[in-house]
C-alpha positions in Angstrom: -1.0 34.2 2.1 2.5 35.2 4.0 1.9 32.9 6.3 1.2 30.3 3.1 4.3 31.1 1.5 6.4 30.8 4.8 4.5 27.3 5.3 5.4 25.7 2.1 9.1 27.2 2.2 9.3 25.4 5.4 7.6 22.4 3.7 9.9 22.5 0.5 12.8 23.0 3.2 11.9 19.6 4.8 11.6 18.1 1.8 14.7 19.0 0.4 16.7 17.6 3.7 14.8 14.4 4.0 16.2 13.7 0.2 19.8 14.7 1.3 19.6 12.2 4.1 17.7 9.6 2.0 20.7 9.7 -0.8 23.0 10.2 2.0 22.3 7.2 3.3 21.8 5.4 0.6 25.4 6.4 -0.9 27.5 5.8 2.6 25.6 2.1 3.1 26.9 1.2 -0.6 30.1 2.1 -0.3 30.3 1.0 3.5 29.1 -2.6 1.6 31.5 -2.7 -0.9 34.8 -1.5 1.4 34.0 -3.7 4.2 31.3 -6.2 2.9 29.6 -8.1 5.1 32.2 -7.7 7.9 31.6 -8.0 12.0 32.8 -4.2 12.1 30.2 -3.1 9.9 27.0 -5.3 11.1 28.3 -4.1 14.7 27.6 -0.4 13.4 24.4 -1.5 11.6 22.8 -3.3 14.5 24.0 -1.1 17.3 23.9 2.2 15.8 22.0 3.3 12.6 19.5 0.6 12.7 18.6 1.3 16.4 18.3 5.2 15.3 16.2 4.8 12.5 14.0 2.3 14.3 13.6 5.1 17.2 12.3 7.6 14.7 9.9 4.8 12.8 8.6 4.4 16.0 8.2 7.8 17.4 5.8 8.2 14.1 4.4 5.0 14.3 4.0 5.9 18.3 1.3 8.8 17.3 -1.1 6.6 14.7 -3.6 5.3 17.1 -4.7 8.8 18.4 -4.5 10.5 15.0 -6.8 7.6 13.6 -9.0 7.9 16.2 -9.6 11.9 16.0 -9.6 12.1 12.5 -12.2 9.5 11.5 -14.6 10.4 14.3 -14.2 14.2 13.7 -14.2 13.3 9.5 -17.7 11.1 10.5 -18.8 14.1 12.9 -18.1 16.3 10.3 -20.3 14.7 7.9 -22.9 15.4 9.8 -25.9 13.4 7.7 -25.5 10.1 8.2 -26.7 9.3 4.4 -24.1 11.2 3.3 -22.3 9.2 5.2 -23.2 6.0 3.6 -22.7 7.4 0.0 -19.2 8.8 0.5 -18.0 5.3 2.1 -19.4 3.3 -0.4 -17.8 5.6 -3.2 -14.3 5.2 -1.3 -14.6 1.4 -0.8 -15.3 1.1 -4.6 -12.8 3.4 -5.5 -10.2 1.6 -3.3 -11.2 -1.9 -4.8 -11.0 -0.9 -8.2 -8.3 0.5 -8.4 -6.5 -1.9 -6.5 -7.7 -4.8 -8.9 -6.5 -2.7 -11.6 -2.9 -2.3 -10.1 -3.0 -6.2 -9.4 -3.9 -6.7 -13.7 -1.2 -4.5 -14.5 1.4 -6.5 -12.5 0.3 -9.9 -13.3 0.1 -8.6 -17.4 4.2 -8.0 -16.8 5.1 -10.5 -15.2 3.7 -12.8 -18.1 5.2 -11.1 -19.9 8.6 -10.9 -18.8 8.8 -13.9 -16.9 11.7 -13.0 -14.8 11.3 -16.5 -12.7 12.5 -18.8 -15.2 16.2 -17.7 -15.7 17.2 -17.6 -12.0 20.4 -19.9 -11.5 19.3 -23.3 -9.4 22.4 -22.1 -6.8 21.2 -18.9 -6.7 18.1 -20.0 -5.3 18.9 -22.0 -3.4 21.8 -20.4 -1.4 18.9 -17.5 -1.0 16.3 -19.7 0.6 18.8 -21.3 3.0 20.0 -17.7 3.5 16.6 -16.4 4.0 15.2 -19.8 5.8 14.3 -18.5 9.4 12.7 -15.1 8.3 10.8 -17.2 6.4 9.8 -19.2 8.7 8.6 -16.8 11.1 6.6 -15.1 8.2 5.0 -18.3 7.5 4.0 -19.2 11.1 2.2 -15.9 11.4 0.4 -16.6 8.2 -0.5 -19.6 9.8 -2.8 -17.6 12.3 -4.7 -15.5 9.8 -7.8 -16.3 8.2 -9.6 -15.6 5.7 -13.2 -16.1 6.7 -16.3 -14.9 8.5 -14.2 -14.4 11.4 -12.3 -11.6 10.0 -15.6 -9.6 9.5 -16.4 -10.7 12.9 -12.9 -9.5 14.2 -13.5 -6.2 12.8 -16.0 -5.5 15.8 -13.7 -5.1 18.8 -14.7 -6.8 22.0 -12.6 -4.1 23.6 -11.5 -1.0 21.8 -8.8 -0.8 24.4 -7.3 -3.8 23.9 -7.5 -3.5 20.0 -5.6 -0.3 20.1 -3.3 -2.1 22.2 -2.7 -5.1 19.9 -2.7 -2.5 16.8 -5.7 -3.9 15.3 -6.0 -1.6 12.7 -9.5 -2.9 11.5 -11.1 -3.0 14.6 -9.6 0.5 15.7 -10.8 1.9 12.7 -14.7 0.3 13.4 -14.8 1.8 16.8 -13.5 5.2 15.7 -16.3 5.3 12.9 -18.8 4.7 15.4 -17.4 6.9 17.8 -18.2 9.5 15.3 -21.8 8.2 14.2 -22.3 8.5 17.9 -21.7 11.8 17.6 -24.1 12.6 14.9 -27.2 11.1 16.6 -26.8 13.0 19.6 -28.1 17.4 20.2 -25.3 19.1 19.1 -24.5 21.1 22.5 -24.2 17.4 24.0 -21.4 16.4 21.3 -19.9 19.7 20.5 -17.6 19.5 24.3 -16.4 16.1 23.0 -15.9 17.1 19.4 -13.4 20.2 20.7 -11.8 17.6 22.7 -10.9 15.4 19.4 -10.2 18.8 17.7 -7.6 19.0 20.4 -6.1 15.8 20.4 -5.8 16.3 16.8 -3.3 19.4 17.5 -2.0 17.9 19.8 -0.8 15.1 17.4 -0.3 17.6 15.0 2.2 19.2 17.5 4.2 16.2 18.0 4.3 15.1 14.5 6.2 18.5 13.4 8.9 17.3 16.4 9.4 14.2 14.7 9.2 16.1 11.1 12.4 17.8 12.5 14.6 14.8 13.0 13.1 13.1 10.0 16.5 13.7 7.8 18.8 11.8 10.2 16.2 9.0 11.1 15.8 8.3 7.1 19.3 8.5 6.9 20.0 5.5 9.2 17.1 3.7 7.8 18.5 3.7 4.5 22.0 3.3 5.4 21.0 0.4 7.4 19.4 -1.5 4.0 22.0 -0.8 1.6 25.1 -1.5 4.4 24.0 -4.9 4.8 22.7 -6.0 1.5 24.7 -3.5 -1.6 23.7 -4.5 -5.0 24.2 -8.2 -4.6 20.8 -9.2 -4.5 19.3 -6.4 -6.6 21.5 -8.1 -9.1 20.6 -11.8 -7.9 17.1 -10.7 -9.0 17.3 -7.9 -11.3 14.4 -8.9 -13.7 12.1 -9.7 -10.8 12.8 -6.8 -8.8 12.5 -4.6 -12.3 8.9 -6.0 -13.1 7.7 -5.2 -9.8 9.1 -1.4 -10.4 7.7 -1.4 -13.5 4.1 -2.5 -12.5 4.3 0.2 -9.8 5.8 2.7 -11.9 3.0 1.9 -14.6 0.4 2.6 -11.8 2.4 5.6 -10.4 2.5 7.4 -13.5 0.1 6.2 -15.6 -3.1 5.0 -13.7 -3.0 7.9 -10.8 -2.5 10.6 -13.3 -5.8 9.6 -15.7 -7.8 9.2 -12.3 -6.3 12.1 -10.8 -7.3 14.2 -14.1 -10.8 12.7 -14.9 -12.1 12.1 -11.7 -10.8 14.4 -9.5 -10.3 17.5 -12.2 -6.6 18.2 -11.2 -3.8 18.9 -13.0 -1.3 15.5 -12.2 1.9 17.7 -12.5 0.9 20.0 -9.5 -0.4 17.5 -7.7 2.3 15.5 -7.7 4.4 18.6 -7.0 2.2 19.5 -4.1 2.3 15.9 -2.3 6.3 15.7 -2.8 6.9 15.5 1.1 4.0 12.6 1.5 6.5 10.4 -1.2 9.6 11.4 0.2 8.0 9.9 3.9 6.5 7.0 2.0 9.1 5.7 0.6 11.7 6.2 3.7 9.7 4.7 6.0 7.9 2.0 4.0 4.7 2.7 6.8 1.3 3.6 5.3 0.6 4.1 9.1 4.0 6.0 9.7 3.4 8.4 6.8 -0.5 9.0 7.7 0.3 11.9 9.8 2.2 13.6 6.8 -0.4 12.1 4.7 -3.3 14.1 6.0 -1.4 17.6 7.0 -0.5 17.7 3.2 -3.5 17.0 2.2 -5.4 19.6 4.0 -2.8 22.2 3.8 -0.8 21.2 0.0 -4.1 20.5 -1.8 -6.3 22.0 -0.3 -8.8 18.8 0.5 -11.4 19.3 3.2 -10.8 18.4 6.8 -13.3 15.8 7.0 -12.9 14.4 4.2 -9.2 14.0 5.0 -10.0 12.7 8.2 -12.4 10.0 6.9 -10.9 8.6 3.6 -7.5 8.6 4.7 -7.2 6.8 7.7 -9.1 4.5 5.9 -6.6 3.8 3.0 -3.8 4.0 5.4 -5.5 -0.1 5.8 -7.4 -1.0 3.6 -6.4 0.9 -0.3 -3.1 -1.2 -0.4 -2.5 -0.9 -4.9 1.4 -1.1 -4.8 1.0 -3.9 -1.7 -1.5 -6.0 -4.2 0.7 -5.2 -7.3 4.0 -6.9 -5.3 2.0 -9.7 -4.0 0.4 -11.2 -7.3 3.8 -10.6 -9.2 5.9 -12.3 -6.5 3.2 -15.5 -6.1 3.7 -16.0 -9.9 7.3 -15.2 -9.9 8.0 -18.2 -7.2 5.8 -20.0 -9.4 8.3 -20.0 -12.5 11.1 -20.1 -9.9 10.0 -23.5 -9.1 8.4 -24.6 -12.2 4.9 -24.5 -11.4 2.5 -23.3 -14.2 -0.4 -21.2 -13.1 -3.6 -21.3 -15.5 -5.7 -18.1 -16.2 -8.0 -19.4 -13.5 -5.2 -20.1 -10.7 -3.9 -16.4 -11.9 -7.9 -14.9 -11.0 -7.9 -16.6 -8.2 -4.0 -14.4 -7.1 -5.7 -11.7 -8.4 -9.0 -11.9 -5.9 -6.8 -13.0 -3.2 -4.2 -10.4 -3.3 -7.1 -7.7 -3.6 -8.7 -9.4 -0.3 -5.2 -9.7 1.6 -4.0 -6.3 0.9 -7.4 -4.7 2.7 -5.9 -6.7 5.6 -2.4 -5.9 5.4 -0.8 -4.5 8.4 0.4 -0.6 7.5 3.8 -1.2 8.6 7.5 -2.2 7.1 7.4 -5.9 5.6 3.5 -6.4 6.9 2.3 -7.7 3.3 4.9 -10.8 3.9 2.9 -13.2 5.7 0.0 -12.1 3.7 1.4 -13.1 0.6 2.5 -16.6 2.1 -1.4 -17.1 2.1 -2.2 -16.2 -1.6 0.9 -18.6 -2.6 -0.5 -21.2 -0.6 -4.0 -20.9 -1.8 -2.8 -21.4 -5.7 -0.5 -24.1 -4.8 2.9 -22.2 -4.7 5.4 -23.4 -1.8 5.0 -20.6 0.9 8.8 -21.2 1.9 9.9 -19.8 -1.3 9.1 -16.2 -0.3 12.5 -16.3 1.5 13.5 -15.9 -2.2 12.7 -12.4 -2.2 13.1 -11.2 1.4 16.7 -9.7 0.5 14.9 -7.3 -1.9 11.7 -6.8 0.1 13.0 -3.7 1.7 13.8 -2.0 -1.6 10.4 -2.9 -2.7 8.4 -2.1 0.4 9.6 1.4 0.3 8.3 1.5 -3.5 5.1 -0.2 -3.1 4.1 2.1 0.0 4.4 5.2 -1.7 2.0 4.2 -4.4 -0.1 3.1 -1.5 0.0 6.3 0.0 -0.8 8.5 -3.1 -3.5 6.2 -3.9 -5.1 7.3 -0.4 -4.7 11.1 -1.8 -6.1 10.0 -5.2 -9.0 8.7 -3.7 -9.4 11.7 -0.8 -9.4 13.9 -3.8 -11.7 12.3 -5.9 -14.6 12.0 -3.2 -13.7 16.1 -2.4 -14.9 16.7 -6.3 -17.8 14.0 -6.3 -19.5 15.5 -3.3 -19.4 19.2 -4.6 -17.0 20.5 -1.7 -14.7 22.8 -2.8 -10.7 22.2 -2.3 -9.8 24.9 0.6 -8.1 26.7 0.7 -7.4 26.0 -3.2 -4.1 26.2 -4.0 -4.0 28.2 -7.0 -2.6 26.0 -9.9 -4.9 23.4 -8.7 -8.0 25.3 -8.2 -7.8 26.2 -11.6 -8.2 22.7 -12.6 -11.0 22.1 -10.5 -13.2 25.0 -11.8 -12.6 23.5 -15.3 
C-alpha cells in the first residue's frame, strides 16, 4: 500500500510538472509572438533551439513504440491462452472501435451543419492561407496520392518482411506480425513457450525503464514543443478560423465528456470522475505530444497501475487502439471536409455526407499515430466527395492545436475500450483502486 501511494505521489508530481511546462511554454510562446512577431530572430530561436529540443524528446518516445507494441501484443495474446477467447475479445474490440468512431463522426457532422463555420470566412483570408500553406498542402497531397483504400490495403497488412515493416513504421503490418507471434506462442507446448515469454517480459521491462527516463524530461520537452507552435502562430490564425476551431473542439468535447462518460459508466461500470482523474497523465501526454504512438507507453503503464486493468488486456487492446481507434481523428476529418466544402461554396448532399462518415471511419483506421498523421488521409476523404484536396491548406495553420485535442480523444477512447473488455470478459480490476473497485463491483 505504501509503495502504491509513493507511485501515485510521483505520478501526480510528474503530471503537475508536465502541466507547468505546458502552460509556461504556451504563455512564453504567445508573448514572444506578440513582442517580436514573425521576426528572423524568433524564427531562428524556434528552428534552431526549441523545435529541435522538442522533437528530440518526441523522437525518444516514438523510438520505443515498436518494441513496446511487439512485446505488449505478443504477451497479450499469449496471456489470453485460448484462441477462442482471443477471437471473442478481438471481435468485441473491433466492434467497439468502429461504433465509437462512427458516433464521433456523426457528432462532428451534426455540429458543422448547424454552425456552418466555412460560410463566413472572408475571401482574402482564404486566399492568404492557401498561399501561405501551399507547399505543405502539396506535400500532403502527394503523400495522399500514394495511398489506396482497396483490397491492396488488406493485402499489405500481411508483411513479407516483418523487419522491413518495422523499419518503415508500418504499424498495421507490425501489429499483424505481433498478433501472429502471440498466437504461435499459444500453439506450442508451455515448456517451449515459457523461455520466449520471459524474453518478451524482459523486453517490456527494459522499455518501461526507458520510458521512465524519457518521462523525467517530459516537462522540458513539452515546454519546447508548445513554445515552438505558439511563438510561430500566436492567436492570429485561431482568430481567422475561430468558428471552425470551435466546432471541432466542441465536437471533441461532446465525445470526450458526454459519450465517453456514458460508455465508461454503462459498459465498464466505473465512476467517470474517478476514471478521468486516474488517467490524467495520459491526457497531458497525449495533448502535448499529439501522437497516439508516443503516448502508448504512458497509456499502458497508467492503465495497468492506476486503473488496475489486466496486463494482457492492455497489451492486446491498447496497441491496437493506438493504430486503429481514432475517434477524434475521424470527427476532425468529417468536420474539416464539410468546412472546406462550405469555404469553396460546395453543397454536399446527405448521401455525400454519408460517404464522408464511411470514409472518415475507414481512413481513421489507417491513420499513422504521429503528429498530423491524418492530413494525407484527410485529402483522400475530401477528394472522394468532390471537395478540392488543396483546400486542406486552409486549416494547416491551426492543425497543431486540433491535433493535440483529437489525439487526446483518440487515446482516451483506447482506454475506455480496454475498460469495457475487462468488464465484459469478467476480469477483475487488479490491483483495483478503491473508488473504481466499488463501481466495478456494483
